[in-house]
C-alpha positions as CSV (number, residue, x, y, z in Angstrom):
1,M,216.0,190.0,38.1
2,I,218.0,187.1,36.7
3,L,216.8,183.8,38.2
4,P,219.2,180.9,38.7
5,V,218.7,178.0,36.2
6,V,218.6,174.7,38.1
7,A,221.0,172.0,36.9
8,Y,220.4,168.3,36.1
9,G,219.8,166.4,39.3
10,H,217.5,168.9,41.0
11,P,214.2,167.3,42.0
12,V,212.0,170.1,40.6
13,L,213.0,169.0,37.1
14,K,211.4,165.6,37.5
15,K,208.1,166.7,38.9
16,K,205.0,167.2,36.7
17,A,204.3,171.0,37.0
18,Q,201.0,172.4,38.3
19,E,198.5,174.6,36.3
20,I,198.2,178.2,37.4
21,G,195.5,180.8,37.2
22,P,195.5,184.6,36.8
23,D,195.8,185.0,40.5
24,Y,199.2,183.3,40.7
25,P,201.3,185.5,43.0
26,D,203.5,188.2,41.3
27,L,202.9,186.5,37.8
28,D,203.7,189.7,35.8
29,Q,207.0,190.2,37.6
30,F,207.9,186.5,37.3
31,I,207.3,186.6,33.6
32,T,209.5,189.7,33.2
33,D,212.3,188.0,35.2
34,F,211.7,184.8,33.3
35,W,212.3,186.4,29.8
36,E,215.3,188.3,31.2
37,T,216.8,185.0,32.5
38,M,216.3,183.2,29.2
39,Y,217.9,186.0,27.2
40,Q,220.8,186.4,29.6
41,A,221.5,182.6,29.3
42,D,221.2,182.8,25.5
43,G,218.3,180.3,25.5
44,V,215.8,179.7,22.7
45,G,213.4,178.4,25.3
46,L,212.9,178.2,29.1
47,A,210.4,176.3,31.3
48,A,209.4,177.4,34.8
49,P,210.8,174.2,36.4
50,Q,214.2,175.2,35.1
51,V,214.1,178.3,37.5
52,N,212.8,176.2,40.4
53,R,209.0,176.9,39.9
54,S,206.9,173.8,39.4
55,I,204.3,175.6,37.3
56,R,203.1,175.0,33.7
57,L,204.7,177.9,32.0
58,F,207.4,178.1,29.3
59,A,208.7,180.7,26.9
60,I,210.2,180.5,23.4
61,D,211.9,182.9,21.1
62,A,213.0,181.1,18.0
63,S,215.0,184.0,16.5
64,P,218.4,182.2,16.9
65,F,217.1,179.6,14.3
66,V,216.1,182.2,11.7
67,K,219.3,181.8,9.6
68,D,218.7,178.1,9.0
69,H,214.9,178.2,9.4
70,P,213.5,181.5,8.0
71,E,210.0,180.3,8.7
72,V,210.5,181.0,12.5
73,A,211.1,184.7,12.1
74,G,209.1,186.6,14.7
75,F,208.1,183.5,16.7
76,K,208.1,184.6,20.3
77,K,205.5,183.3,22.7
78,L,204.7,182.6,26.3
79,F,202.7,179.4,27.0
80,I,200.8,178.8,30.2
81,N,199.0,175.6,31.1
82,A,199.9,174.0,27.8
83,E,198.6,170.6,26.7
84,I,199.9,168.8,23.7
85,Y,197.0,166.6,22.7
86,R,198.2,165.2,19.4
87,E,201.5,164.4,17.7
88,E,201.9,163.3,14.1
89,G,204.4,162.3,11.5
90,E,207.6,160.3,11.3
91,E,210.1,161.1,14.1
92,W,213.2,163.0,13.1
93,T,216.5,163.6,14.9
94,F,217.7,167.0,15.9
95,N,220.7,167.9,18.1
96,E,219.3,169.5,21.2
97,G,220.8,171.4,24.0
98,C,219.3,172.5,27.3
99,L,220.2,175.3,29.8
100,S,219.9,172.7,32.7
101,F,222.6,170.6,30.9
102,P,225.3,173.1,30.2
103,G,227.8,172.0,27.6
104,M,225.8,169.0,26.6
105,R,224.1,168.3,23.3
106,E,222.3,165.1,22.2
107,D,220.4,163.8,19.2
108,I,216.8,163.5,20.2
109,L,213.9,162.0,18.2
110,R,210.6,163.9,18.1
111,K,207.5,164.0,15.9
112,P,207.4,166.8,13.3
113,A,203.8,168.1,14.0
114,I,201.9,168.8,17.2
115,W,198.5,170.2,18.3
116,M,198.4,172.1,21.5
117,K,196.1,174.1,23.7
118,W,197.4,176.8,26.1
119,V,196.7,180.3,27.4
120,D,198.9,183.4,27.2
121,E,199.9,185.8,29.9
122,D,196.4,187.4,29.7
123,F,194.9,183.9,30.0
124,K,193.5,184.1,26.5
125,P,193.0,180.6,25.2
126,Y,194.6,179.2,22.0
127,D,194.5,175.9,20.1
128,Q,197.0,175.6,17.3
129,R,199.1,173.2,15.2
130,F,202.8,173.6,15.0
131,E,205.4,171.9,12.9
132,G,209.1,171.7,12.1
133,I,211.6,173.4,14.3
134,I,208.9,175.3,16.2
135,A,207.2,172.0,17.1
136,R,210.6,170.7,18.2
137,V,211.4,173.5,20.5
138,I,207.8,173.4,22.0
139,Q,208.1,169.7,22.7
140,H,211.5,170.2,24.4
141,E,210.0,172.9,26.7
142,Y,206.8,171.0,27.2
143,D,208.7,168.0,28.4
144,H,210.1,170.2,31.2
145,I,206.6,170.9,32.5
146,E,205.8,167.2,32.3
147,G,208.9,166.3,34.4
148,I,210.7,164.7,31.3
149,L,214.3,165.6,30.7
150,M,216.4,165.5,27.5
151,V,218.3,162.5,28.8
152,D,215.1,160.6,29.4
153,R,214.8,160.6,25.6
154,I,218.1,158.9,24.8
155,N,218.8,155.2,25.0
156,S,219.9,153.6,28.2
157,L,223.4,152.7,26.9
158,K,224.1,156.2,25.8
159,R,222.9,157.5,29.1
160,V,225.3,155.2,31.0
161,L,228.1,156.6,28.8
162,L,227.1,160.1,29.8
163,N,226.9,159.3,33.5
164,R,230.2,161.0,34.4
165,K,229.2,164.2,32.5
166,L,225.7,164.2,34.2
167,N,227.3,163.9,37.6
168,D,229.7,166.7,36.8
169,I,226.7,168.9,35.8
170,S,224.9,168.0,39.0
171,R,227.9,168.8,41.1
172,G,228.7,172.1,39.4
173,N,231.8,170.9,37.7
174,V,230.9,172.8,34.5
175,D,231.5,176.3,33.1
176,T,228.5,178.4,32.4
177,S,228.0,182.0,31.4
178,Y,224.7,182.2,33.4
179,K,223.7,181.9,37.1
180,M,222.9,178.3,38.1
181,L,221.8,176.3,41.0
182,F,223.6,172.9,41.3
183,P,221.9,170.3,43.5
184,Q,225.0,168.4,44.5
185,L,227.5,171.3,44.8
186,K,229.7,170.7,47.7
187,K,230.4,173.8,49.7
188,R,234.1,174.6,49.9
189,K,235.6,175.0,53.3
190,K,237.3,178.4,53.8
């Protein structure tokens, strides 16, 4: 089942998500729907808060980056209860997009290397270092489970300049190819 992606302005996007255990209700079905939603929206990553679930879960399939970054071939993972505990290196800029901000892309600074702990869908624990474009995508999705948005990482002047575009997104005045939930969408009278 395709889940609606919540747009900028929805309160769930600003909340720090909660850890879950193997007894989380209907977790297997949610994960199936989650992957289906990400692929239908042509996303490289998706975090649970983006589908209105305030839980610490996100997925990444980096295959769209293979042409420019062959090192990401085959990188497809689900992360549950992730914790980035170390970042390293000189920040670098990359032009990021986000399913909760349709039609918007911004240059974001992030560290090139991270260390992270998480569990997979079988609750098997991992502790690993990631770098480059993979670290970048992980950090973007990780921000979602921390209640941090892409626009929180741009300077305040640039954010003011984007205010109209952000309001349009929140009100549903954007075109998307995927199902969305807009927090300020005014219902049209018939």
